[in-house]
Each structure stands twice: as C-alpha cells, then as structure tokens.
RONUDO-290303 format. One record per residue: x, y, z of N, C-alpha, C in turn; chain; residue in three letters. Coordinates in pm, whole numbers. Example, Ala and Ser with C-alpha at 12.3 -4.5 7.8 and 13.67 -1.06 7.14 Angstrom:
BEGIN
+--------+---------+--------+---------+----------+--------+--------+---------+--------+-------+-----+
| n.east | n.north |   n.up | ca.east | ca.north |  ca.up | c.east | c.north |   c.up | chain | res |
+--------+---------+--------+---------+----------+--------+--------+---------+--------+-------+-----+
|   1319 |    -569 |    780 |    1230 |     -450 |    780 |   1320 |    -330 |    780 |     A | ALA |
|   1285 |    -225 |    708 |    1367 |     -106 |    714 |   1290 |       3 |    787 |     A | SER |
+--------+---------+--------+---------+----------+--------+--------+---------+--------+-------+-----+
//
This chain:
BEGIN
+--------+---------+--------+---------+----------+--------+--------+---------+--------+-------+-----+
| n.east | n.north |   n.up | ca.east | ca.north |  ca.up | c.east | c.north |   c.up | chain | res |
+--------+---------+--------+---------+----------+--------+--------+---------+--------+-------+-----+
|  -1849 |   -3825 |  -1585 |   -1807 |    -3875 |  -1710 |  -1659 |   -3881 |  -1717 |     A | SER |
|  -1610 |   -3974 |  -1790 |   -1470 |    -3993 |  -1803 |  -1417 |   -3907 |  -1922 |     A | GLU |
|  -1303 |   -3859 |  -1910 |   -1244 |    -3780 |  -2016 |  -1106 |   -3733 |  -1979 |     A | GLY |
|  -1056 |   -3652 |  -2064 |    -922 |    -3596 |  -2041 |   -934 |   -3450 |  -2011 |     A | GLU |
|   -874 |   -3403 |  -1909 |    -878 |    -3264 |  -1868 |   -738 |   -3208 |  -1854 |     A | PHE |
|   -721 |   -3087 |  -1892 |    -596 |    -3017 |  -1872 |   -612 |   -2921 |  -1759 |     A | ASP |
|   -511 |   -2912 |  -1673 |    -512 |    -2807 |  -1574 |   -367 |   -2774 |  -1539 |     A | PHE |
|   -348 |   -2655 |  -1481 |    -213 |    -2608 |  -1455 |   -213 |   -2558 |  -1310 |     A | TYR |
|    -97 |   -2576 |  -1250 |     -76 |    -2521 |  -1113 |     26 |   -2418 |  -1127 |     A | VAL |
|     -8 |   -2293 |  -1097 |      87 |    -2180 |  -1109 |    184 |   -2172 |   -997 |     A | ASP |
|    136 |   -2205 |   -878 |     217 |    -2190 |   -757 |    170 |   -2293 |   -656 |     A | ASP |
|    267 |   -2351 |   -584 |     233 |    -2448 |   -481 |    331 |   -2430 |   -363 |     A | PHE |
|    279 |   -2411 |   -244 |     364 |    -2393 |   -129 |    322 |   -2499 |    -27 |     A | ILE |
|    418 |   -2569 |     26 |     396 |    -2668 |    133 |    484 |   -2626 |    248 |     A | ALA |
|    422 |   -2634 |    370 |     497 |    -2595 |    489 |    432 |   -2665 |    612 |     A | ALA |
|    508 |   -2674 |    718 |     455 |    -2736 |    840 |    348 |   -2647 |    899 |     A | VAL |
|    263 |   -2704 |    977 |     157 |    -2630 |   1038 |    205 |   -2508 |   1120 |     A | SER |
|    144 |   -2396 |   1103 |     183 |    -2273 |   1178 |    281 |   -2185 |   1101 |     A | GLY |
|    332 |   -2232 |    988 |     424 |    -2152 |    910 |    345 |   -2038 |    836 |     A | THR |
|    394 |   -1920 |    848 |     335 |    -1806 |    779 |    398 |   -1793 |    644 |     A | VAL |
|    314 |   -1796 |    540 |     367 |    -1780 |    406 |    325 |   -1643 |    349 |     A | THR |
|    410 |   -1578 |    271 |     370 |    -1448 |    221 |    260 |   -1459 |    115 |     A | PRO |
|    163 |   -1363 |    123 |      59 |    -1363 |     25 |     92 |   -1256 |    -80 |     A | GLY |
|     -5 |   -1232 |   -169 |      19 |    -1131 |   -269 |     26 |    -990 |   -208 |     A | PRO |
|    108 |    -904 |   -269 |     121 |     -767 |   -223 |     -8 |    -691 |   -244 |     A | GLU |
|    -57 |    -625 |   -142 |    -179 |     -543 |   -153 |   -141 |    -401 |   -178 |     A | ILE |
|   -182 |    -344 |   -291 |    -148 |     -205 |   -320 |   -267 |    -115 |   -288 |     A | LYS |
|   -236 |      -2 |   -227 |    -333 |       96 |   -186 |   -268 |     230 |   -165 |     A | PHE |
|   -344 |     332 |   -158 |    -296 |      468 |   -128 |   -363 |     509 |      4 |     A | THR |
|   -279 |     555 |    100 |    -336 |      594 |    227 |   -433 |     711 |    208 |     A | LYS |
|   -547 |     692 |    267 |    -656 |      792 |    257 |   -750 |     773 |    139 |     A | GLY |
|   -717 |     688 |     43 |    -803 |      666 |    -67 |   -885 |     537 |    -42 |     A | ASP |
|   -991 |     550 |     35 |   -1064 |      435 |     84 |  -1132 |     359 |    -24 |     A | ILE |
|  -1185 |     426 |   -121 |   -1260 |      363 |   -233 |  -1172 |     328 |   -356 |     A | ASN |
|  -1041 |     359 |   -343 |    -941 |      328 |   -446 |   -977 |     380 |   -587 |     A | SER |
|  -1032 |     505 |   -588 |   -1064 |      568 |   -712 |   -954 |     663 |   -760 |     A | ASP |
|   -843 |     668 |   -690 |    -729 |      751 |   -729 |   -738 |     897 |   -679 |     A | GLY |
|   -842 |     926 |   -604 |    -861 |     1063 |   -550 |   -891 |    1053 |   -401 |     A | VAL |
|   -823 |    1136 |   -321 |    -851 |     1139 |   -175 |   -944 |    1260 |   -153 |     A | ARG |
|  -1069 |    1236 |   -114 |   -1167 |     1346 |   -101 |  -1258 |    1314 |     13 |     A | ASN |
|  -1364 |    1399 |     32 |   -1455 |     1387 |    147 |  -1531 |    1250 |    142 |     A | VAL |
|  -1553 |    1193 |     24 |   -1614 |     1067 |     16 |  -1533 |     957 |     87 |     A | LEU |
|  -1400 |     967 |     74 |   -1310 |      872 |    142 |  -1321 |     891 |    294 |     A | ASP |
|  -1332 |    1014 |    335 |   -1348 |     1041 |    481 |  -1480 |     975 |    531 |     A | TYR |
|  -1587 |     995 |    454 |   -1719 |      933 |    490 |  -1706 |     781 |    496 |     A | CYS |
|  -1641 |     723 |    397 |   -1628 |      576 |    396 |  -1541 |     532 |    511 |     A | LEU |
|  -1439 |     602 |    549 |   -1356 |      565 |    660 |  -1435 |     571 |    790 |     A | ALA |
|  -1512 |     679 |    808 |   -1595 |      692 |    928 |  -1695 |     578 |    934 |     A | LEU |
|  -1763 |     549 |    822 |   -1853 |      436 |    823 |  -1788 |     303 |    851 |     A | ASN |
|  -1666 |     286 |    791 |   -1592 |      166 |    819 |  -1558 |     146 |    964 |     A | GLY |
|  -1525 |     253 |   1032 |   -1496 |      247 |   1176 |  -1616 |     210 |   1257 |     A | LEU |
|  -1727 |     259 |   1215 |   -1856 |      232 |   1291 |  -1911 |      94 |   1255 |     A | ILE |
|  -1919 |      63 |   1126 |   -1989 |      -61 |   1082 |  -1899 |    -171 |   1024 |     A | ASN |
|  -1771 |    -144 |   1018 |   -1678 |     -238 |    960 |  -1653 |    -207 |    815 |     A | GLY |
|  -1532 |    -232 |    770 |   -1489 |     -200 |    638 |  -1538 |    -304 |    537 |     A | PHE |
|  -1558 |    -261 |    412 |   -1605 |     -358 |    313 |  -1495 |    -453 |    267 |     A | ASP |
|  -1369 |    -405 |    277 |   -1258 |     -488 |    229 |  -1133 |    -458 |    313 |     A | SER |
|  -1037 |    -554 |    307 |    -911 |     -531 |    377 |   -837 |    -410 |    312 |     A | LYS |
|   -848 |    -394 |    186 |    -778 |     -283 |    120 |   -832 |    -150 |    173 |     A | VAL |
|   -961 |    -139 |    188 |   -1024 |      -17 |    244 |   -976 |      10 |    387 |     A | SER |
|   -965 |     -94 |    467 |    -920 |      -82 |    601 |   -772 |     -39 |    607 |     A | GLU |
|   -694 |     -96 |    519 |    -550 |      -59 |    514 |   -536 |      86 |    471 |     A | LEU |
|   -616 |     132 |    376 |    -610 |      267 |    325 |   -657 |     368 |    432 |     A | ALA |
|   -745 |     327 |    521 |    -793 |      413 |    632 |   -691 |     430 |    739 |     A | ALA |
|   -594 |     341 |    748 |    -489 |      353 |    850 |   -381 |     452 |    805 |     A | ASP |
|   -413 |     579 |    807 |    -327 |      680 |    751 |   -200 |     702 |    830 |     A | THR |
|   -202 |     665 |    958 |     -78 |      685 |   1038 |     11 |     563 |   1044 |     A | ASP |
|    -36 |     451 |    981 |      45 |      332 |    967 |     70 |     255 |   1097 |     A | GLY |
|    -18 |     272 |   1198 |       1 |      200 |   1325 |    -58 |      64 |   1328 |     A | ASP |
|   -113 |      15 |   1215 |    -168 |     -115 |   1204 |   -316 |    -128 |   1226 |     A | GLY |
|   -382 |     -16 |   1265 |    -527 |      -21 |   1281 |   -588 |     114 |   1245 |     A | LYS |
|   -707 |     115 |   1189 |    -775 |      238 |   1154 |   -846 |     286 |   1281 |     A | ALA |
|   -837 |     414 |   1311 |    -899 |      468 |   1432 |   -927 |     616 |   1421 |     A | GLY |
|   -963 |     674 |   1529 |   -1001 |      819 |   1529 |   -884 |     907 |   1490 |     A | SER |
|   -762 |     869 |   1522 |    -648 |      954 |   1486 |   -629 |     954 |   1333 |     A | ALA |
|   -670 |     852 |   1267 |    -665 |      847 |   1117 |   -772 |     941 |   1060 |     A | ASP |
|   -890 |     946 |   1120 |    -995 |     1040 |   1074 |   -947 |    1182 |   1087 |     A | LEU |
|   -883 |    1212 |   1197 |    -830 |     1350 |   1221 |   -730 |    1386 |   1118 |     A | ILE |
|   -641 |    1290 |   1087 |    -538 |     1313 |    983 |   -605 |    1335 |    846 |     A | ALA |
|   -716 |    1261 |    818 |    -783 |     1277 |    692 |   -848 |    1417 |    687 |     A | MET |
|   -905 |    1462 |    799 |    -964 |     1595 |    800 |   -857 |    1699 |    775 |     A | GLN |
|   -740 |    1686 |    837 |    -630 |     1786 |    816 |   -587 |    1782 |    668 |     A | LYS |
|   -587 |    1664 |    610 |    -541 |     1654 |    466 |   -648 |    1727 |    382 |     A | PHE |
|   -775 |    1698 |    403 |    -879 |     1759 |    319 |   -886 |    1912 |    339 |     A | LEU |
|   -845 |    1964 |    458 |    -848 |     2103 |    483 |   -719 |    2175 |    435 |     A | LEU |
|   -623 |    2092 |    390 |    -497 |     2152 |    340 |   -402 |    2179 |    452 |     A | GLY |
|   -420 |    2135 |    571 |    -331 |     2157 |    683 |   -208 |    2075 |    666 |     A | ILE |
|   -222 |    1951 |    615 |    -113 |     1863 |    582 |   -122 |    1824 |    437 |     A | ILE |
|    -13 |    1783 |    377 |     -21 |     1754 |    235 |     14 |    1605 |    206 |     A | ASP |
|     40 |    1529 |    309 |      66 |     1386 |    294 |     46 |    1315 |    429 |     A | SER |
|     39 |    1183 |    426 |      31 |     1104 |    544 |    160 |    1042 |    570 |     A | PHE |
|    220 |    1059 |    685 |     347 |     1005 |    721 |    332 |     877 |    801 |     A | GLU |
+--------+---------+--------+---------+----------+--------+--------+---------+--------+-------+-----+
//
C-alpha cells in the first residue's frame, strides 16, 4: 500500500571493505557469568558449562575470562575457585 512513513536513522557508518568499526561498549563484571550482580558458585558452574558446551552469550564468555587473556579457560576456573574460597579478593 502507498502511504507516508516516518523513520529515523540514529547512526550511520560507511567505510571501505575490511575496516573495523567500534561497536557498543559491552559492560560486565569478571566472574559474574549470569550478570546478576553477585559472584557465586552458580557463576562457577555456568563458566564450567560454558567451557564444555559453549557460552550462551558473548557477555558470559567475557565475564568468564577472569585473567583477561582474551579467552576463557581452565586458569579462569581456578581463579574463580580461589575467589569463592576467599583466597583472592579480586581478579587482576
């Protein structure tokens, strides 16, 4: 059908092929896999499951990378265990 429609463009980026453009900032807390504001044993279980079966989201995967090396792995699970046991009080 013909008619008049209003639409808005909030942002538009044009670049040559291969140009990397910044995306929105992803906010997360290291070790808080489910983003509920609490780092607990559930987060550890979700991180373990994510390593075995794949993470549900990019945010969860980023939160599981507690050592900041760019990938979630067994060292991150060990750090989470130490955090939950009170051996460490933060992730560096």
